[in-house]
FILUMVEX-239156 format. One record per residue: residue in one letter; chain; y, x, z of N, C-alpha, C in turn; residue number from 1. Coordinates in Angstrom, 3 decimals, padded with zeros to 6 digits. Atoms other than C-alpha are relative to their C-alpha. Layout:
% residues N
["A","A",[Y,X,Z],[Y,X,Z],[Y,X,Z],NUM]
...
//
This chain:
% residues 128
["M","A",[000.323,000.708,-001.005],[-004.434,-000.572,-016.750],[-000.610,000.771,001.646],1]
["A","A",[000.120,-000.712,-001.273],[-004.149,000.917,-012.918],[-001.619,-001.007,000.891],2]
["T","A",[000.908,000.057,-000.784],[-007.779,001.131,-010.858],[000.347,-000.205,001.065],3]
["V","A",[-000.512,000.593,-001.369],[-007.275,-000.597,-007.333],[-001.308,-000.279,000.617],4]
["S","A",[001.216,-000.589,-000.782],[-009.971,000.495,-004.557],[000.360,-000.302,001.397],5]
["E","A",[-000.449,000.086,-001.393],[-010.345,-000.645,-001.535],[-000.602,001.199,001.184],6]
["A","A",[000.751,-001.419,-001.262],[-012.489,002.338,-000.143],[000.937,001.056,-000.273],7]
["I","A",[-000.917,-001.603,-000.467],[-010.129,005.555,000.594],[-001.323,000.797,000.000],8]
["P","A",[001.060,-001.477,000.030],[-012.358,008.751,-000.531],[000.180,000.543,001.196],9]
["A","A",[-000.127,-001.030,-000.775],[-012.900,010.701,002.264],[001.149,001.241,-000.206],10]
["A","A",[-001.399,-001.574,000.034],[-010.605,013.748,001.119],[001.055,-000.514,-000.272],11]
["L","A",[-001.439,000.378,000.520],[-007.593,011.595,000.456],[000.583,-000.925,001.943],12]
["Q","A",[-001.048,000.532,-001.236],[-007.855,009.768,004.069],[000.461,000.354,000.662],13]
["P","A",[-000.931,-000.399,-001.176],[-006.082,012.180,006.293],[001.370,000.060,-000.437],14]
["D","A",[-001.164,-000.059,000.838],[-003.098,012.150,003.607],[000.436,-001.885,000.308],15]
["V","A",[000.012,000.900,-000.170],[-003.288,008.476,003.813],[000.296,-000.581,001.236],16]
["D","A",[000.018,000.166,-001.113],[-003.460,008.070,007.121],[001.533,000.343,000.401],17]
["A","A",[-001.693,-000.685,000.049],[000.218,010.353,006.889],[001.036,-001.262,-000.308],18]
["A","A",[-001.343,000.756,000.336],[001.604,008.067,005.168],[000.344,-001.282,-000.285],19]
["L","A",[000.344,001.406,-000.867],[000.467,004.795,006.595],[001.272,000.067,001.321],20]
["A","A",[-000.228,-000.827,-001.243],[001.853,006.712,010.010],[001.342,-000.583,-000.169],21]
["W","A",[-001.286,-000.652,000.759],[005.180,007.897,008.060],[000.281,-002.029,-000.137],22]
["F","A",[-000.699,001.386,000.419],[005.813,004.237,006.726],[-000.035,-001.178,000.864],23]
["N","A",[000.127,000.994,-000.824],[005.069,002.370,009.734],[000.847,-000.048,001.398],24]
["R","A",[-001.136,-000.926,-000.917],[007.408,004.547,011.741],[001.202,-001.571,000.283],25]
["D","A",[-001.337,000.791,000.398],[010.293,001.828,010.563],[-000.357,-000.991,-000.530],26]
["Q","A",[000.211,001.978,000.379],[008.546,-001.837,010.164],[-000.399,-000.726,001.299],27]
["A","A",[000.082,001.254,-001.213],[008.685,-004.694,012.897],[-001.422,000.204,-000.024],28]
["I","A",[001.522,000.403,-000.499],[004.973,-005.108,012.325],[-000.756,001.138,-001.104],29]
["P","A",[000.851,-001.185,000.546],[002.462,-002.472,011.656],[-000.990,-000.624,-001.312],30]
["F","A",[000.429,000.575,001.234],[001.005,-002.635,007.977],[-001.708,000.967,000.002],31]
["E","A",[001.539,-001.167,-000.154],[-002.646,-001.439,007.516],[000.296,000.259,-002.112],32]
["V","A",[000.560,000.060,001.260],[-004.127,000.257,004.240],[-000.935,-001.188,-001.019],33]
["T","A",[000.870,000.455,000.753],[-005.863,-002.201,002.072],[-000.912,000.238,-001.264],34]
["G","A",[000.236,-000.161,001.121],[-005.946,-000.711,-001.138],[000.083,001.292,-000.533],35]
["I","A",[-000.469,-001.395,000.492],[-005.422,002.732,-003.133],[000.312,-000.170,-001.267],36]
["L","A",[000.240,000.176,001.820],[-004.285,002.280,-006.997],[-000.542,001.648,-000.274],37]
["D","A",[000.509,-000.926,000.515],[-006.111,004.969,-009.102],[-000.131,001.643,000.814],38]
["P","A",[000.753,-001.150,-000.920],[-008.048,007.400,-006.296],[-000.406,000.882,-000.333],39]
["D","A",[000.118,-001.284,000.828],[-009.187,009.435,-008.827],[000.682,000.697,-000.735],40]
["D","A",[-001.568,-000.770,000.904],[-005.870,010.605,-010.184],[000.696,000.647,001.320],41]
["A","A",[-000.961,-000.511,-001.007],[-004.677,011.138,-006.391],[-001.420,001.197,000.282],42]
["L","A",[000.488,-001.037,-000.474],[-007.736,013.426,-006.078],[-000.259,000.931,-000.612],43]
["E","A",[000.102,-000.883,000.683],[-007.443,015.387,-008.647],[000.922,000.769,000.175],44]
["Q","A",[-001.059,-000.130,-000.350],[-004.048,015.996,-007.453],[000.204,001.398,001.299],45]
["D","A",[000.326,-000.591,-001.166],[-003.346,019.315,-005.127],[001.198,-000.484,000.724],46]
["S","A",[-001.513,000.363,-000.881],[-000.037,019.305,-002.559],[000.895,000.468,-000.946],47]
["P","A",[-000.232,001.340,-000.918],[002.142,017.546,-003.426],[-001.326,-000.895,-000.591],48]
["R","A",[001.278,000.511,000.662],[-000.307,014.793,-004.251],[001.022,-001.417,000.408],49]
["E","A",[-000.465,001.471,000.021],[000.812,011.126,-005.037],[-001.076,-001.133,000.427],50]
["L","A",[000.891,000.774,-000.668],[-000.531,008.333,-003.303],[001.010,-001.280,-000.591],51]
["R","A",[-000.101,000.709,000.243],[-000.411,004.902,-004.431],[-000.684,-001.489,000.944],52]
["L","A",[000.734,000.656,-000.726],[-001.258,002.062,-001.951],[000.149,-001.019,000.721],53]
["V","A",[-000.432,001.158,-000.369],[-001.646,-001.195,-001.293],[000.276,-000.207,001.718],54]
["L","A",[-000.113,000.134,-001.454],[-000.379,-002.249,002.486],[000.089,-001.230,000.576],55]
["C","A",[000.350,001.014,-000.844],[-000.355,-004.961,004.475],[000.518,-000.341,001.488],56]
["G","A",[-000.262,000.413,-002.122],[001.202,-006.472,007.979],[000.923,-001.187,-000.188],57]
["G","A",[-000.561,001.652,-000.229],[002.063,-009.828,008.938],[-000.313,-000.893,-001.504],58]
["D","A",[000.547,000.512,001.670],[002.305,-011.991,005.662],[000.326,000.014,-001.102],59]
["R","A",[-000.424,-000.299,001.403],[003.077,-009.970,003.083],[-000.863,001.499,000.038],60]
["C","A",[000.305,-001.381,000.237],[001.797,-007.390,001.375],[000.569,001.039,-001.390],61]
["E","A",[-000.702,-000.660,000.892],[003.199,-004.206,-000.846],[-000.641,000.950,-000.570],62]
["Q","A",[000.480,-001.256,001.166],[002.365,-001.652,-003.392],[001.705,000.560,000.327],63]
["R","A",[-001.301,-000.953,-000.143],[004.275,001.341,-002.413],[-001.159,001.365,-000.437],64]
["S","A",[000.541,-001.536,000.185],[003.947,005.058,-003.522],[000.454,001.037,000.560],65]
["F","A",[-000.419,-001.506,-000.524],[004.252,008.315,-001.837],[-000.069,001.061,-000.391],66]
["R","A",[-000.387,-001.353,000.626],[004.887,012.000,-002.214],[-000.567,000.619,001.404],67]
["V","A",[000.445,-000.849,-001.299],[002.377,013.809,000.253],[000.046,001.275,-000.321],68]
["V","A",[-000.406,-001.386,-000.474],[003.305,017.397,001.019],[-001.208,000.706,000.992],69]
["D","A",[000.907,-000.622,-001.610],[000.575,019.594,003.083],[000.805,001.636,-000.229],70]
["T","A",[-000.701,-000.968,-000.098],[002.903,021.941,004.543],[-000.610,001.379,000.697],71]
["G","A",[000.210,-001.057,-000.343],[000.254,024.030,006.411],[-000.088,-000.203,001.707],72]
["D","A",[-000.419,000.137,-001.088],[001.527,023.071,009.793],[-000.176,-001.708,000.715],73]
["G","A",[-000.254,001.551,-000.351],[001.351,019.027,008.841],[000.032,000.050,-001.237],74]
["R","A",[000.075,000.875,001.885],[002.480,016.806,005.739],[001.202,-000.616,000.452],75]
["E","A",[-000.814,000.654,000.525],[005.261,015.927,004.557],[000.165,-000.990,-000.618],76]
["I","A",[-000.160,001.529,000.802],[006.384,012.209,003.533],[001.051,-000.707,-000.823],77]
["G","A",[-001.205,000.618,000.684],[008.547,010.784,001.249],[-000.814,-001.248,-001.305],78]
["F","A",[000.804,001.257,001.190],[008.122,007.601,-001.352],[000.671,001.008,-001.526],79]
["L","A",[-000.429,-000.487,001.030],[008.570,008.572,-004.722],[000.747,-000.595,-000.703],80]
["G","A",[-000.993,000.508,000.312],[011.467,008.038,-006.118],[000.964,-000.140,000.890],81]
["G","A",[-000.812,-000.230,-001.582],[013.283,008.802,-002.441],[000.268,-001.568,000.265],82]
["A","A",[000.021,000.942,-000.690],[013.329,005.473,-001.720],[000.158,-000.322,001.697],83]
["A","A",[-000.566,-000.409,-001.583],[014.336,004.644,002.146],[-001.275,-001.085,000.476],84]
["A","A",[000.907,000.944,-000.620],[011.188,003.172,004.414],[000.316,-001.827,-000.165],85]
["G","A",[000.150,001.588,000.244],[012.659,-000.268,004.610],[000.448,-000.337,-001.318],86]
["D","A",[-001.078,000.188,001.389],[014.190,-000.640,001.061],[-001.186,-000.917,-000.779],87]
["V","A",[001.236,000.215,000.960],[011.873,-003.230,-000.759],[000.653,-000.464,-001.252],88]
["S","A",[-000.881,000.590,001.828],[014.563,-003.875,-003.749],[-001.141,000.697,-001.264],89]
["D","A",[000.009,-000.788,001.106],[013.293,-001.198,-005.873],[-002.195,-000.768,-000.756],90]
["S","A",[001.282,000.152,000.647],[010.161,-003.042,-007.897],[-000.549,000.272,-001.080],91]
["S","A",[000.174,-001.007,001.559],[009.981,-000.329,-010.585],[-001.595,-000.068,000.571],92]
["E","A",[001.235,-000.188,-000.707],[006.837,000.316,-008.059],[-001.074,-001.207,-000.041],93]
["K","A",[000.466,001.274,-000.549],[005.352,-002.919,-007.563],[-000.967,-000.241,-001.887],94]
["Q","A",[000.472,000.101,000.940],[002.745,-003.652,-010.540],[-000.928,-001.361,-000.078],95]
["A","A",[000.248,001.431,000.497],[001.887,-007.344,-011.936],[-001.768,000.108,000.171],96]
["E","A",[001.695,000.186,000.286],[-001.933,-008.220,-011.956],[-000.312,-001.362,-000.081],97]
["L","A",[000.849,001.160,000.570],[-003.768,-011.315,-013.591],[-000.275,-000.925,001.105],98]
["D","A",[001.237,000.556,-001.511],[-005.907,-011.615,-009.969],[000.783,000.648,000.949],99]
["P","A",[-000.501,-000.361,-001.800],[-004.977,-010.812,-006.144],[-000.552,001.411,-000.167],100]
["P","A",[000.776,-001.306,-000.288],[-005.464,-007.061,-005.274],[-000.748,-000.057,000.994],101]
["P","A",[000.993,000.710,-001.099],[-008.885,-006.840,-003.632],[000.570,000.653,001.292],102]
["G","A",[-000.235,-000.107,-001.565],[-008.385,-007.023,000.399],[001.698,-000.514,000.122],103]
["P","A",[-000.955,000.060,-000.710],[-004.912,-007.371,000.755],[000.554,-001.243,000.900],104]
["R","A",[-000.363,001.223,-000.828],[-004.775,-011.161,002.368],[-001.531,-000.026,000.557],105]
["R","A",[000.884,-000.312,-000.908],[-007.738,-009.869,004.398],[000.015,-000.632,000.917],106]
["N","A",[-000.349,001.021,-000.900],[-008.357,-012.879,006.503],[000.942,-000.960,000.209],107]
["W","A",[-001.650,000.891,-000.284],[-004.879,-014.201,005.966],[-000.571,-001.472,-000.321],108]
["L","A",[-000.029,001.530,-000.125],[-006.164,-017.586,004.706],[-000.673,-000.266,000.434],109]
["D","A",[000.605,001.072,-000.931],[-008.621,-018.418,007.254],[000.980,-000.329,000.939],110]
["R","A",[-000.774,-000.152,-001.357],[-006.040,-017.431,010.055],[001.300,-001.419,-000.285],111]
["T","A",[-001.045,000.712,000.849],[-003.370,-019.276,008.007],[-000.515,-001.399,000.005],112]
["L","A",[000.729,001.851,000.137],[-005.847,-022.953,007.011],[000.006,-000.759,001.470],113]
["D","A",[-000.370,000.502,-001.015],[-006.106,-022.553,010.772],[001.150,-000.324,000.870],114]
["Q","A",[-001.266,000.778,-000.490],[-002.899,-022.881,012.037],[001.002,-001.185,-000.440],115]
["H","A",[-001.320,001.259,000.633],[-001.145,-025.507,009.231],[-001.159,-001.189,-000.791],116]
["D","A",[001.166,001.067,000.707],[-002.461,-028.686,007.861],[000.164,000.415,-002.113],117]
["F","A",[-000.019,-000.774,001.503],[-001.831,-026.960,004.180],[000.952,001.212,000.193],118]
["T","A",[-000.414,-001.319,-000.096],[-001.358,-024.023,002.856],[000.488,000.257,-001.575],119]
["V","A",[-000.879,-000.120,001.373],[000.893,-022.837,-000.231],[-000.137,001.220,-000.766],120]
["V","A",[-000.420,-001.265,000.130],[-000.038,-019.421,-002.285],[000.696,-000.152,-001.687],121]
["L","A",[-000.992,-000.233,000.639],[002.270,-018.481,-004.837],[-000.151,000.956,-000.866],122]
["F","A",[000.286,-000.734,000.971],[001.653,-016.691,-008.033],[001.156,000.257,-001.017],123]
["Y","A",[-001.272,-000.419,000.924],[004.826,-015.471,-009.987],[000.335,001.228,-000.791],124]
["R","A",[000.047,-001.403,001.035],[005.216,-013.343,-013.153],[-001.058,001.035,000.386],125]
["G","A",[000.403,-001.164,-000.337],[002.408,-011.397,-012.146],[-000.413,000.240,000.998],126]
["F","A",[000.035,-000.070,-001.141],[002.633,-011.367,-008.790],[-000.529,-000.588,001.053],127]
["W","A",[000.795,001.140,-001.220],[000.750,-012.648,-005.465],[000.875,000.568,001.191],128]
//
């Protein structure tokens, strides 16, 4: 079972920031990183590094896996498996969990309850 951490290790922060900026360039609503899966595994890797991030934006959260290569002049970013930034059809990277990952709906429920009379939270086949 993967370990999900809300805290991004300082050594990974530049790679995480670069992956987030790369991902957000094709998104209508900006996403933020709310967690990382198996940060210790990512810390053990040199370039290229594999990052599995929990990204939330608007009313949706996704787990996306990135390949980050330090080129010396910057970073080359891509999805693991070569999916396009807007392609959410590849569910093989998403991990089912019995509990929602920590932090993915930060403040979402509070904002939603203020806007509506009731709110439905759906859990389907291990995905929140």
